[in-house]
Each structure stands twice: as C-alpha cells, then as structure tokens.
C-alpha positions as CSV (number, residue, x, y, z in Angstrom):
1,M,32.3,-1.2,122.8
2,R,35.7,0.1,122.0
3,H,35.8,3.2,124.3
4,T,33.6,2.0,127.2
5,K,36.4,0.7,129.5
6,I,38.6,3.6,128.8
7,M,35.9,6.2,129.5
8,V,34.9,4.4,132.7
9,L,38.5,4.7,133.9
10,L,38.6,8.4,133.1
11,A,35.2,8.9,134.6
12,A,36.4,7.4,137.9
13,A,38.8,10.4,138.1
14,V,35.8,12.7,137.8
15,L,34.1,11.0,140.8
16,L,37.2,11.9,142.9
17,L,36.1,15.5,142.8
18,T,33.9,15.0,145.9
19,A,36.9,13.5,147.8
20,C,39.3,16.3,146.9
21,G,39.8,19.1,149.5
22,A,40.2,22.7,148.6
23,P,43.0,23.5,146.2
24,K,46.3,24.7,147.5
25,D,45.6,28.1,146.0
26,S,43.5,30.2,148.3
27,P,40.5,31.9,146.7
28,A,42.4,35.2,146.8
29,T,45.3,33.8,144.8
30,A,43.6,31.1,142.8
31,A,42.7,32.2,139.3
32,P,39.6,34.4,139.3
33,Q,41.6,37.1,137.5
34,Q,42.6,34.8,134.7
35,T,40.5,34.5,131.6
36,V,40.0,31.1,130.2
37,E,39.7,32.1,126.6
38,A,42.3,34.0,124.6
39,T,41.7,37.8,124.3
40,A,40.6,37.4,120.7
41,A,38.2,34.5,121.4
42,P,34.7,34.9,120.0
43,A,32.1,36.5,122.2
44,A,30.2,33.2,122.3
45,S,33.1,31.5,124.1
46,A,33.1,34.0,126.9
47,A,29.4,33.3,127.5
48,A,29.8,29.5,127.4
49,P,27.8,27.8,130.2
50,G,29.4,25.9,133.0
51,T,30.9,29.0,134.6
52,A,29.2,28.3,138.0
53,A,30.7,24.8,138.1
54,L,34.1,26.1,137.1
55,E,34.0,28.8,139.9
56,Q,32.8,26.3,142.4
57,I,35.8,24.0,141.7
58,V,38.3,26.8,141.9
59,T,36.9,28.3,145.1
60,T,35.9,25.1,147.0
61,G,37.7,22.2,145.3
62,A,34.4,20.4,144.9
63,V,31.3,20.3,142.7
64,A,28.4,18.0,142.3
65,T,29.7,15.1,140.3
66,D,28.3,14.5,136.8
67,N,29.8,11.6,134.9
68,P,30.4,13.1,131.4
69,F,30.7,9.6,129.9
70,D,27.5,8.1,131.3
71,K,25.4,8.6,128.2
72,P,22.8,6.6,126.3
73,V,23.4,5.2,122.8
74,Y,24.5,8.1,120.6
75,D,23.2,8.5,117.1
76,G,25.2,11.6,116.1
77,P,27.7,11.7,113.2
78,P,31.2,10.1,113.4
79,S,32.6,13.6,113.8
80,M,30.7,16.7,114.6
81,I,33.4,18.9,112.9
82,N,33.0,16.8,109.8
83,P,29.6,15.2,109.8
84,E,30.2,13.8,106.2
85,A,33.0,11.6,107.4
86,A,32.4,7.8,107.1
87,H,34.3,7.1,110.3
88,Y,35.6,9.2,113.2
89,L,39.2,8.3,112.1
90,D,38.6,9.5,108.5
91,I,39.7,13.1,109.2
92,G,42.7,14.6,107.6
93,P,44.8,17.5,108.9
94,V,42.8,20.1,110.8
95,D,42.8,23.9,110.4
96,T,43.3,25.3,113.9
97,G,43.2,28.9,112.7
98,A,45.1,31.8,114.2
99,V,43.1,32.1,117.4
100,I,43.4,29.7,120.4
101,H,40.0,29.9,122.0
102,W,40.9,27.9,125.1
103,D,44.6,27.9,126.1
104,L,44.6,25.6,129.1
105,S,48.4,25.5,129.0
106,R,48.5,29.1,130.4
107,L,46.2,28.4,133.3
108,S,47.0,27.2,136.8
109,S,46.6,23.5,137.1
110,T,43.3,23.9,139.0
111,M,41.9,26.2,136.4
112,A,43.0,24.0,133.6
113,Y,41.4,21.0,135.3
114,A,38.2,22.9,135.9
115,Q,37.9,24.1,132.3
116,L,38.5,20.6,131.0
117,Y,35.8,19.4,133.3
118,T,33.4,21.9,131.8
119,M,34.4,20.9,128.3
120,L,33.7,17.2,129.0
121,T,30.3,17.9,130.6
122,E,29.1,20.4,128.1
123,P,31.0,19.5,125.0
124,E,28.6,20.8,122.4
125,Q,29.6,24.3,123.4
126,F,33.2,23.8,122.3
127,V,32.9,21.8,119.0
128,G,35.3,23.2,116.4
129,Q,37.0,25.5,118.8
130,T,40.8,25.5,119.1
131,V,42.2,24.1,122.4
132,K,45.8,24.1,123.6
133,V,46.6,21.8,126.5
134,R,49.6,20.5,128.4
135,G,49.6,17.4,130.5
136,Q,50.9,13.8,130.9
137,Y,50.6,11.4,128.0
138,Y,49.1,7.9,128.5
139,N,47.9,5.3,126.2
140,S,45.5,2.4,126.4
141,P,45.3,-0.8,124.4
142,D,42.7,-1.3,121.7
143,A,40.9,-4.6,120.9
144,S,44.1,-6.0,119.4
145,G,46.1,-5.3,122.5
146,Q,48.1,-2.5,120.9
147,P,48.3,1.0,122.3
148,G,45.5,2.3,120.1
149,Y,44.0,5.1,122.3
150,H,46.0,8.1,123.3
151,F,45.2,10.6,126.1
152,V,46.5,13.8,127.7
153,I,45.9,13.9,131.5
154,V,45.4,17.1,133.4
155,F,45.8,17.2,137.2
156,D,44.4,19.7,139.7
157,N,46.7,21.8,141.9
158,A,46.4,19.4,144.8
159,A,47.3,16.5,142.5
160,C,44.5,14.4,144.0
161,C,42.2,14.6,141.0
162,E,42.8,14.1,137.3
163,L,40.9,14.3,134.0
164,G,41.9,12.9,130.6
165,I,40.8,13.6,127.1
166,E,41.6,11.5,124.1
167,F,43.6,13.1,121.3
168,L,43.7,12.0,117.6
169,W,47.0,12.7,115.9
170,T,46.4,13.2,112.1
171,G,48.7,11.4,109.8
172,N,48.3,7.8,110.8
173,H,51.4,7.8,113.1
174,P,52.8,4.5,114.3
175,I,53.2,3.9,118.0
176,A,57.0,4.4,117.6
177,D,56.2,8.1,117.0
178,Y,54.5,8.6,120.3
179,P,56.5,9.5,123.5
180,Q,56.9,7.2,126.5
181,P,53.8,7.1,128.8
182,M,53.9,9.8,131.6
183,S,55.9,12.2,129.3
184,I,54.8,15.8,129.5
185,V,53.2,16.8,126.2
186,E,51.6,19.9,124.7
187,M,49.3,20.1,121.8
188,T,46.9,22.5,120.0
189,G,44.0,21.1,118.1
190,L,40.2,21.2,117.4
191,F,37.7,20.0,119.9
192,D,35.4,17.3,118.5
193,I,32.6,15.0,119.5
194,C,32.8,11.6,117.9
195,N,30.6,8.5,117.5
196,D,32.1,5.0,117.5
197,G,29.4,2.4,117.2
198,G,26.9,4.4,119.2
199,E,29.5,5.5,121.8
200,R,29.9,9.3,122.2
201,F,33.3,10.6,123.3
202,C,35.3,13.8,123.1
203,V,38.7,14.2,121.4
204,I,41.1,16.9,120.4
205,R,42.3,16.5,116.8
206,V,45.9,17.6,116.5
207,N,48.4,17.9,113.6
208,D,51.5,18.1,115.9
209,L,52.5,16.6,119.2
210,N,55.1,18.5,121.2
211,V,57.0,16.5,123.8
212,V,58.0,18.9,126.6
213,Q,59.7,16.3,128.8
214,E,60.2,12.7,127.7
215,A,59.7,10.2,130.5
216,E,62.3,7.6,131.1
217,P,61.5,4.2,129.5
218,P,60.7,1.4,132.0
219,S,63.9,-0.4,133.1
220,L,64.2,-4.1,132.7
221,T,65.4,-5.7,135.9
222,P,67.4,-8.9,135.2
223,M,65.9,-12.0,136.8
224,P,68.1,-13.3,139.7
C-alpha cells in the first residue's frame, strides 16, 4: 500500500513518547494557560476529547502510546471533507474560512506536539476544521521513486520526539515548487481523513505554502 511505509516511519516517532523525559518547560511555565483553539473557535472544539492525554504529555512528557496509524482496512470515503470525490487527490482549492480553529504555530513546541498527537489519535473530531502549523518540511518517494508525499514535522520542546502529518497542496504543484527538505514551513489548511486503497490517513489540505526559512541544498563533494 502507498502510505504504509511512510506511516510506519511516522508512527515510530509516536512510540518515542515513552522514552522522552519531562519537557524542559516545568509544569508552572509550560502551557496550561495557553488555549489550543482560537478565541472564536466553535464551542465543540473546546470540548474535543483527548484533553487528558494532552495534559499528561505537557506535565509529564509521557503518555500511554497508541499508534494512530495501526488501523484495520478502512472503508471510508476518499475524503471526509468531500465524500463525493472519486479519489483523495481530486480536491480543488479549499475554503479555510476566517477562523483558525487550531493555531499550533502560536503554541510552545511541546503544546503543538501534544495537540498534533491528539489530532492524529482522534482525527474524527477535527475533520473540516482549520489548522495552522509550523514545522520542518520533509518528503518521501512514491512508487515511482519521486518525492510524491510531503510532510510537516513538529518536534517537542526537548527535541527528542517528533510527529509528522502529510499535507496536500492544491494546484498540482511540481516538485520544483517545494522547498528543500528540512526547511521551516508554515501553512493553514483544512484537516481531512483520506482513504487510499483501504488505507486511512490524515492530511492538511492547503492552498498556500509559506517558507519561513529555506534549508541549504545538499552540497556535492567532488570525488578525490
């Protein structure tokens, strides 16, 4: 399956949770005072489940590990935000609206990591909501060997754990439009659950990709 190997690699990062120590932020200065959702977010967002797991990560740096990608064959639609789509890629520009429900870019790294973890383990609660995220860009080859899958990676404050979520950039952009891997990117889009041949995976559908800091391209060392 197309996404299996990619999801396994990202799931391995989730398993590192039990190996991570407490975040550098002490509980008194971590982020309990910060709200995850924007002020104008719907009331349903504020009541979204997963709060206990999020608080446990923030205060202790650990939580019982649940692999969000270890799922049985999925029979859902290609896109939950557009169930009529024939394929998960057959989605045009998205309407993100005026409200950012989950602005991870404004949170501490630990809080952003914890919130993304909640989104990946309980994705049905976030479908169709607007998410803004900042992190490192990576890509992975598709079946043809080309960089066909694109991810934004969020690290916790201790930089010992990481989570990634795939993003789909509307407009059929060629690989030349994407930044160098490890560049810092920021994006705002709609959270979606997709189906690719029975594989269930989460994506953020974005219209624009903002490169905050471009990574240096790899240098080619001449052969001696």
